[in-house]
C-alpha positions in Angstrom: 0.0 0.0 0.0 1.4 3.4 -1.0 2.4 5.7 1.8 0.0 8.5 2.4 1.7 11.9 1.9 0.1 14.9 3.6 2.7 17.6 4.1 5.6 18.6 1.8 8.9 16.9 2.3 11.5 14.4 0.9 10.5 10.8 1.0 12.8 7.9 0.1 11.9 4.4 -1.1 14.0 1.3 -1.7 13.6 -0.7 -5.0 15.9 -3.7 -5.1 16.8 -4.7 -8.6 20.1 -6.4 -7.6 18.8 -9.9 -7.4 21.1 -12.5 -8.9 19.5 -15.0 -11.3 19.4 -18.5 -9.8 22.0 -21.0 -11.1 22.2 -24.7 -11.1 24.3 -26.3 -8.4 26.6 -29.3 -8.7 24.7 -32.5 -9.5 27.1 -35.4 -10.1 27.0 -38.9 -11.3 26.2 -42.3 -9.8 28.3 -45.4 -10.1 26.9 -48.8 -9.1 29.1 -51.9 -8.5 31.1 -53.9 -6.0 33.8 -52.4 -3.9 36.4 -53.6 -1.5 34.5 -52.5 1.6 31.9 -50.0 2.7 28.2 -49.8 3.2 26.1 -52.1 1.0 23.2 -50.8 -1.0 23.5 -47.3 0.7 23.9 -44.5 -1.8 26.8 -42.6 -0.4 28.1 -39.2 -1.7 31.9 -38.7 -2.0 33.7 -35.6 -3.1 37.2 -36.9 -3.8 38.9 -40.1 -4.7 40.7 -40.1 -1.3 37.3 -40.0 0.4 36.1 -42.8 -1.9 39.1 -44.9 -0.9 38.5 -44.2 2.8 34.9 -45.4 2.6 35.0 -48.1 -0.1 38.6 -49.1 -0.3 40.8 -49.4 -3.4 42.8 -52.6 -3.6 42.6 -56.2 -2.5 46.1 -57.4 -1.7 47.1 -61.0 -2.0 50.8 -61.5 -1.2 52.6 -59.3 -3.8 49.6 -59.2 -6.0 47.0 -56.3 -6.0 43.6 -56.4 -7.5 41.2 -53.5 -8.1 37.5 -53.3 -9.0 36.3 -51.5 -12.1 34.1 -49.5 -9.8 37.3 -48.0 -8.3 38.7 -47.2 -11.7 35.5 -45.5 -12.8 35.4 -43.5 -9.6 39.0 -42.4 -10.0 38.4 -41.3 -13.6 35.3 -39.3 -12.6 36.7 -37.7 -9.5 39.8 -36.3 -11.3 37.6 -33.2 -11.7 36.2 -33.4 -8.2 32.8 -34.5 -7.0 30.1 -35.0 -6.1 29.8 -38.7 -6.9 27.1 -41.0 -5.5 28.5 -44.6 -5.0 26.2 -47.6 -4.5 28.0 -50.8 -3.5 26.3 -53.9 -4.5 26.5 -57.1 -2.5 24.6 -59.1 0.0 23.0 -56.9 2.7 23.4 -59.6 5.3 27.1 -59.9 4.8 28.6 -60.3 8.2 30.1 -57.1 9.6 32.9 -57.6 12.1 32.4 -56.5 15.6 34.6 -56.1 18.6 33.5 -56.1 22.3 35.2 -53.7 24.6 35.4 -55.0 28.2 36.1 -53.8 31.7 38.3 -56.3 33.4 38.2 -59.8 32.2 34.5 -60.5 32.1 32.4 -57.3 32.1 31.2 -56.3 28.6 30.9 -52.6 28.3 29.9 -52.0 24.7 30.3 -53.5 21.2 31.5 -51.7 18.1 30.5 -52.7 14.5 32.2 -51.6 11.3 30.1 -49.5 9.0 30.7 -51.7 6.0 32.0 -55.1 5.1 35.1 -56.1 3.4 36.9 -59.1 1.9 38.8 -61.5 4.2 42.1 -61.8 2.4 45.3 -61.7 4.2 48.9 -61.2 3.1 49.5 -64.9 2.4 46.5 -65.5 0.1 47.5 -66.6 -3.4 46.0 -67.3 -6.8 44.8 -70.8 -7.6 45.4 -72.6 -10.9 42.4 -70.8 -12.5 43.8 -67.3 -11.6 41.3 -66.8 -8.8 42.1 -65.6 -5.3 42.0 -68.5 -3.1 39.6 -68.1 -0.1 40.9 -68.5 3.5 40.6 -72.0 4.8 41.6 -71.3 8.4 39.1 -70.8 11.2 38.1 -67.1 11.2 36.8 -65.0 14.0 35.8 -61.4 14.3 39.3 -60.2 14.8 40.9 -62.5 12.2 42.6 -59.7 10.4 44.9 -58.9 13.2 45.6 -62.2 15.0 47.9 -65.1 14.6 49.2 -65.8 11.1 46.5 -63.8 9.3 48.2 -60.4 9.5 46.5 -57.0 9.6 45.3 -54.8 6.7 45.3 -51.1 6.4 41.6 -51.1 5.5 40.8 -52.6 8.9 40.8 -51.3 12.4 42.3 -51.7 15.9 40.7 -50.0 18.8 42.5 -48.5 21.7 41.3 -47.1 25.1 44.1 -44.7 25.8 42.9 -42.7 28.8 40.2 -43.0 31.5 39.2 -40.8 34.4 37.4 -42.7 37.1 36.6 -39.6 39.0 34.7 -38.2 36.0 33.6 -41.6 34.6 35.1 -40.8 31.2 37.5 -42.5 28.8 39.1 -41.9 25.4 38.5 -44.4 22.5 40.7 -44.3 19.4 40.5 -46.3 16.1 43.9 -47.3 14.7 44.9 -48.6 11.3 44.8 -52.4 11.2 48.4 -52.9 10.1 50.1 -50.2 12.1 52.8 -50.8 14.7 52.7 -50.1 18.4 55.7 -47.8 18.0 54.2 -46.1 15.0 50.5 -45.8 15.7 48.3 -44.6 12.9 45.1 -43.1 14.3 42.0 -42.9 12.1 39.5 -41.4 14.6 39.7 -40.4 18.2 36.8 -39.8 20.6 37.8 -38.1 23.9 36.0 -37.9 27.2 33.4 -40.5 26.3 30.8 -41.3 29.0 28.5 -44.1 29.7 26.0 -41.7 31.3 22.9 -41.2 29.1 22.5 -37.7 30.5 26.0 -36.6 29.5 26.6 -34.7 26.3 29.6 -37.1 25.8 27.4 -40.2 26.1 29.0 -42.8 23.8 25.9 -43.2 21.7 25.7 -39.5 21.0 29.4 -39.2 20.2 29.7 -42.2 18.0 26.2 -43.1 16.9 24.2 -46.3 16.7 22.2 -46.0 13.5 21.9 -48.9 11.1 20.2 -49.1 7.7 18.0 -51.6 6.1 16.6 -51.7 2.6 12.8 -51.7 2.6 10.7 -52.4 -0.5 7.0 -51.3 -0.6 4.8 -51.3 -3.7 7.8 -52.0 -5.9 9.8 -49.0 -4.6 13.0 -49.4 -2.6 14.2 -47.0 0.1 16.8 -46.8 2.9 15.3 -47.0 6.4 17.3 -45.9 9.4 17.0 -47.5 12.8 18.7 -46.3 16.0 18.1 -43.0 17.8 21.5 -41.5 17.5 23.0 -40.5 14.1 26.4 -41.9 13.2 29.2 -39.4 14.0 32.0 -41.9 13.2 32.8 -42.6 9.6 34.0 -46.1 10.4 32.1 -47.7 13.3 28.8 -47.6 15.1 27.8 -48.8 18.6 26.0 -52.0 18.1 25.3 -53.0 21.7 25.7 -51.1 24.9 25.9 -53.4 27.9 26.7 -51.0 30.7 25.1 -47.6 31.5 26.1 -45.4 34.4 23.2 -43.1 35.3 23.8 -40.8 38.3 27.5 -41.5 38.2 28.1 -38.4 40.4 26.6 -37.9 43.8 24.9 -34.6 44.7 28.1 -33.3 46.2 29.9 -33.9 42.8 32.0 -36.8 43.9 32.1 -40.2 42.1 29.3 -42.6 42.9 31.1 -45.9 42.9 27.9 -47.8 43.1 26.9 -46.7 39.6 29.7 -48.8 38.2 29.1 -51.8 40.3 32.6 -52.2 41.6 34.2 -48.8 42.1 34.6 -47.8 38.4 35.9 -51.0 36.8 32.9 -51.1 34.5 34.6 -48.3 32.5 36.7 -49.8 29.8 40.2 -50.7 30.9 43.2 -49.2 29.3 44.4 -51.3 26.4 43.7 -52.2 22.8 42.1 -54.9 20.7 41.6 -55.9 17.0 38.7 -54.9 14.8 38.7 -56.3 11.3 36.3 -56.1 8.3 33.7 -58.7 7.4 34.6 -62.2 6.4 33.6 -64.4 3.5 35.5 -65.8 0.7 35.9 -63.7 -2.5 36.8 -65.3 -5.8 37.4 -64.0 -9.3 35.8 -65.3 -12.4 37.9 -66.4 -15.3 37.8 -65.6 -19.0 35.5 -68.5 -19.8 32.8 -67.5 -17.3 32.6 -64.1 -18.9 29.9 -62.8 -16.5 31.4 -59.3 -16.5 33.5 -59.5 -19.6 36.8 -60.5 -18.0 38.9 -61.2 -21.0 42.4 -61.7 -19.6 42.6 -64.7 -17.2 46.1 -63.7 -16.3 45.0 -60.4 -14.9 41.7 -61.1 -13.1 41.4 -57.6 -11.7 38.0 -56.5 -13.0 35.4 -58.0 -10.8 35.6 -60.7 -8.2 32.9 -63.2 -9.0 31.5 -66.3 -7.3 31.4 -69.5 -9.2 28.0 -70.9 -10.1 28.0 -73.2 -7.1 29.5 -70.8 -4.7 27.3 -69.2 -2.1 29.7 -66.8 -0.6 28.1 -63.5 -0.1 31.0 -61.3 -1.4 30.9 -62.9 -4.8 28.9 -61.3 -7.6 27.5 -63.7 -10.2 24.7 -62.6 -12.4 24.1 -66.0 -13.9 24.2 -68.1 -10.7 21.4 -70.5 -10.2 21.4 -70.5 -6.4 19.4 -68.0 -4.5 22.3 -66.4 -2.7 24.4 -65.6 -5.7 21.4 -64.5 -7.6 20.4 -62.1 -4.9 23.9 -60.7 -4.6 24.3 -60.3 -8.4 21.2 -59.4 -10.3 19.1 -58.7 -7.2 21.7 -56.4 -5.7 22.1 -54.3 -8.9 18.3 -54.1 -9.4 17.8 -53.0 -5.8 20.5 -50.3 -6.2 18.9 -49.0 -9.4 15.5 -49.0 -7.7 16.9 -46.9 -4.8 18.2 -44.3 -7.3 14.7 -43.8 -8.7 14.0 -41.4 -5.9 15.1 -38.2 -7.6 14.0 -36.0 -4.6 16.7 -37.7 -2.5 19.4 -38.6 -5.0 20.3 -35.7 -7.3 22.2 -37.3 -10.2 22.3 -36.8 -13.9 24.6 -39.6 -15.0 24.7 -43.3 -14.2 27.5 -45.8 -14.8 27.5 -49.6 -14.4 31.2 -50.4 -15.0 31.6 -54.1 -15.9 27.9 -54.9 -16.6 28.0 -55.9 -20.2 24.8 -55.7 -22.1 23.9 -58.7 -24.3 25.7 -61.0 -21.8 22.9 -63.2 -20.8 19.4 -62.5 -19.6 20.4 -61.1 -16.2 22.9 -58.5 -17.3 20.4 -57.5 -20.0 17.8 -57.1 -17.3 20.0 -54.8 -15.3 20.7 -52.5 -18.3 16.9 -52.5 -19.0 16.2 -51.5 -15.4 18.8 -48.7 -15.6 17.4 -47.3 -18.8 13.9 -47.4 -17.5 15.0 -45.7 -14.3 16.6 -42.9 -16.2 13.5 -42.5 -18.4 11.2 -42.5 -15.4 13.3 -39.9 -13.6 13.6 -37.9 -16.8 16.7 -36.3 -15.5 19.4 -39.0 -15.7 21.5 -40.4 -18.5 23.1 -43.9 -18.7 26.4 -44.8 -20.2 26.6 -48.6 -20.6 28.9 -51.2 -22.1 27.7 -53.5 -24.9 30.8 -55.4 -26.0 33.5 -57.7 -24.6 37.1 -56.8 -25.1 37.6 -58.9 -28.3 34.2 -58.2 -29.9 34.2 -56.8 -33.4 32.6 -53.7 -34.9 29.9 -56.0 -36.2 29.3 -57.3 -32.6 29.0 -53.7 -31.4 26.4 -52.9 -34.0 24.4 -56.0 -33.4 24.4 -55.6 -29.6 23.0 -52.0 -29.9 20.1 -52.9 -32.2 17.9 -53.9 -29.2 18.3 -50.4 -27.6 16.1 -47.4 -28.5 16.3 -44.7 -25.9 17.5 -41.1 -25.9 18.6 -41.6 -22.2 21.5 -44.0 -23.0 24.7 -44.2 -25.0 27.2 -46.9 -25.9 30.8 -46.7 -26.9 33.4 -48.9 -28.7 36.1 -50.3 -28.2 37.7 -51.0 -24.8 40.8 -49.0 -23.9 44.0 -49.7 -22.1 44.9 -47.7 -19.0 47.7 -47.8 -16.4 46.5 -48.7 -13.0 47.9 -45.9 -10.8 47.9 -48.1 -7.7 49.9 -51.0 -9.2 51.6 -49.6 -12.3 50.1 -52.4 -14.4 48.4 -51.9 -17.7 44.8 -53.0 -18.0 42.1 -53.0 -20.6 38.8 -51.6 -19.3 35.4 -51.3 -20.9 34.5 -47.8 -22.3 32.2 -46.7 -19.4 35.1 -46.7 -17.0 36.9 -43.8 -18.8 33.8 -42.2 -20.3 32.8 -41.3 -16.7 35.9 -39.0 -16.7 35.2 -37.6 -20.2 31.7 -36.5 -19.3 32.9 -34.9 -16.1 35.7 -33.1 -17.8 33.3 -31.9 -20.5 31.0 -30.4 -17.8 33.9 -28.9 -15.9 35.6 -27.0 -18.8 32.4 -26.5 -20.8 28.7 -27.1 -20.2 26.5 -30.2 -19.9 24.9 -29.3 -23.2 28.3 -29.4 -25.0 29.2 -32.6 -26.7 31.5 -34.9 -24.6 33.5 -35.7 -27.7 36.2 -34.4 -30.0 39.7 -33.3 -29.4 38.8 -30.4 -27.1 36.6 -32.2 -24.6 36.6 -35.9 -25.7 40.2 -36.8 -25.1 40.9 -39.8 -22.8 44.1 -38.7 -21.1 44.3 -41.8 -19.0 44.1 -44.1 -22.1 47.3 -45.6 -23.3 45.7 -47.0 -26.4 42.4 -48.4 -27.8 42.1 -52.2 -28.2 41.2 -51.6 -31.9 42.3 -48.7 -34.0 39.3 -47.8 -36.0 39.3 -46.7 -39.6 37.0 -44.1 -41.1 34.9 -46.9 -42.4 34.7 -48.5 -39.0 33.6 -45.2 -37.5 31.0 -44.8 -40.2 29.5 -48.3 -39.5 29.4 -47.7 -35.7 27.9 -44.2 -35.9 25.2 -45.3 -38.3 24.2 -47.9 -35.7 24.3 -45.4 -32.8 27.5 -46.6 -31.3 30.0 -43.9 -30.5 33.5 -44.6 -31.8 36.6 -44.2 -29.7 39.2 -43.2 -32.2 43.0 -42.9 -32.2 44.7 -40.1 -34.0 48.5 -39.9 -34.4 49.9 -37.3 -32.1 46.5 -36.6 -30.6 45.8 -39.7 -28.5 42.7 -41.7 -27.8 39.5 -39.6 -28.3 35.8 -40.1 -28.1 34.5 -39.3 -31.6 30.8 -39.5 -31.5 27.9 -38.4 -29.3 24.8 -40.3 -30.4 22.2 -41.7 -28.0 20.6 -45.1 -28.8 17.4 -43.4 -30.0 16.6 -44.8 -33.5 14.3 -42.0 -34.6 16.1 -39.1 -36.1 15.5 -36.0 -34.0 17.4 -33.5 -31.9 17.3 -36.1 -29.0 19.4 -38.6 -30.9 22.4 -36.5 -29.7 23.9 -36.7 -26.2 24.4 -32.9 -25.9 20.7 -32.2 -26.6 19.4 -34.9 -24.2 21.7 -33.6 -21.5 20.5 -30.0 -22.2 16.9 -31.1 -21.6 18.1 -33.0 -18.4 19.8 -29.8 -17.1 16.8 -27.5 -17.9 14.3 -29.9 -16.3 16.4 -30.2 -13.2 16.7 -26.5 -12.8 13.1 -25.7 -13.4 11.9 -28.4 -11.1 14.2 -27.5 -8.3 13.6 -23.8 -8.5 9.8 -24.2 -8.8 9.5 -26.5 -5.7 9.2 -23.4 -3.5 6.1 -22.2 -5.4 4.0 -25.3 -4.5 1.1 -24.4 -2.2 1.4 -20.6 -2.9 -1.5 -18.6 -4.0 -2.2 -19.2 -7.7 -2.2 -15.6 -8.9 -0.4 -13.4 -11.4 2.2 -12.7 -8.8 3.0 -16.4 -8.6 3.4 -16.6 -12.4 5.8 -13.6 -12.3 7.8 -15.2 -9.6 8.3 -18.3 -11.8 9.2 -16.2 -14.9 11.6 -14.0 -12.9 13.6 -17.2 -12.0 13.3 -19.2 -15.2 13.8 -16.5 -17.9 17.2 -15.3 -16.5 18.4 -18.8 -16.3 17.3 -19.6 -19.9 19.1 -16.4 -20.9 22.2 -17.8 -19.3 21.9 -21.1 -21.1 21.5 -19.2 -24.4 24.5 -17.0 -23.7 26.5 -20.2 -23.0 25.5 -21.6 -26.4 23.0 -24.1 -25.2 20.0 -22.5 -27.0 19.4 -20.7 -30.3 16.1 -19.3 -29.0 13.5 -20.0 -26.3 10.2 -18.7 -25.1 8.5 -19.3 -21.7 4.7 -19.0 -21.7 2.8 -18.9 -18.4 -0.2 -16.6 -18.7 -3.9 -16.7 -19.2 -3.5 -18.7 -22.4 -2.5 -21.8 -20.6 -3.8 -21.0 -17.2 -7.6 -20.9 -17.8 -10.1 -20.6 -14.9 -10.7 -24.4 -15.3 -7.0 -25.0 -14.9 -6.8 -22.9 -11.8 -9.9 -24.7 -10.4 -7.9 -27.9 -10.7 -5.2 -26.4 -8.5 -2.7 -26.4 -11.4 -0.2 -23.8 -12.6 0.8 -24.5 -16.3 3.9 -23.3 -18.0 5.3 -24.1 -21.4 8.9 -23.7 -22.4 9.7 -23.7 -26.1 13.3 -24.2 -27.0 15.5 -24.4 -30.1 18.6 -26.4 -29.0 22.0 -25.5 -30.4 23.3 -28.3 -32.6 26.9 -29.4 -32.8 29.0 -29.3 -36.0 29.7 -33.0 -36.4 30.2 -32.9 -40.2 32.4 -30.1 -41.6 32.1 -30.1 -45.4 34.7 -28.0 -47.2 34.7 -27.4 -51.0 38.1 -26.7 -52.6 37.4 -25.1 -56.0 40.3 -25.0 -58.4 40.0 -22.2 -60.9 41.9 -21.4 -64.1 44.4 -18.6 -64.2 42.8 -15.2 -64.5 39.4 -16.2 -63.1 37.8 -13.8 -60.8 37.2 -15.0 -57.2 33.7 -14.8 -56.0 32.8 -11.9 -53.6 
């Protein structure tokens, strides 16, 4: 309401036109696959590869040999440019997690710690069998098997240590140490000082460390993560599984220690000392070339995925084609559950999905996983899948045939495999395209925009690739591109480069190109996120203007950054009729002309006779 002016004077008003147009925040990709350790079927965001290694591990060591999952390779490629990256570890949710019980004296249990995730049970003396598989441990294994007897410790596992205690205050200090450290050279991972067993204390152990566990619940075909436990986890490595001793009222009214609260003068507080705390146990084996479940092509270097045999029920193995219930649940079921979890776009903000090692056209189960992934991306409408459709030695003809069954603008396939050098071991490995394409897409988005083509010499170079398994000719690239397979080319002096950006959509349209599909994904994400705050507001002209004041500046930005040739946003009486308003709806239409890429540069060299005039 305008201010009523009665007598003469100078009156000032404020008109704020300095608002900054909203911009899209970091989104990130998702990678689904097995890892060395970490939480199972819990989408977890990491921002760097060091954080990935801390949570999910990197290597499995067997004597002098080291093995790495494709999941780790893909994460490393993507995280070269930073995060965020959502990682979902597949595996059996019931895989045993190691625990350790902290005692007071020789018989009084105080509390029990449980590792956040599960890991493989290999020690330093494990070796490869005649089939090139890691041999499982045959010795009797307990909860602390990593750090006892002849098993030897691993850096990925933990020791615990109670380093200080104060009986007068009823407090103690708990530290987690690296599993293979030395007493003279302790390597601390986490330290929690002044812990208390008093539920009323701000340093109560459950409050400081946490006791939440997660379970996967499926209702009406939808999967989601359910938390149990009243105290959120503050530790990145362990949770309190059981608490056996509580000390309420540990102080008397005069502030002195109440010995009766501890039962025996304070000895129910953990004693000074240390103990072992390992990862979960369960044999882990690698498939060989003949099994081919994940396209392992080199039996001498079984580093890709660690697979269970068909008759092996160990819960760490991943076998898509196993006939037993256990392996089936771990393999196909684990992947399908992970993909189902990612359907929730309100909780998991991703725009890319990678399934490194899952090879399309490799049996009914792997095909089912790819189908699920594409359907998930289409249902969300804001996520794009990069999948693998060939084995290492497959030909161009195989790549074309394997892509014929696909018809979606939300997916893309590449050919051939490429060789990389494993930074952790120094060994050279061939990996399927999705592993390195993860890094290409992120590099494209970092130096350019999501609506730029992740291809070509400027943004499609695969710096980590030593060579491609096949050096494609122009004719090979023509055959592949005609069948919607994106070639990975090798150019002398310019390295290995992605040289195509088609989706698997068969119908010729703007959406048969990756850059246009990802443009739409980006626009839809921004508009949906920025409009969420308008829901339940009064459906008036002012509300329409609020929408336009946010969306139009952003569309201008996209156009200025070469994503659009032209656009128009319509939200007025033409599409918001009285009937529409009575249905509690607000309708907007966004018309766009995407910027196309120059994929075919045609140059005419016209040779003219001497004396001919050059055209103006």
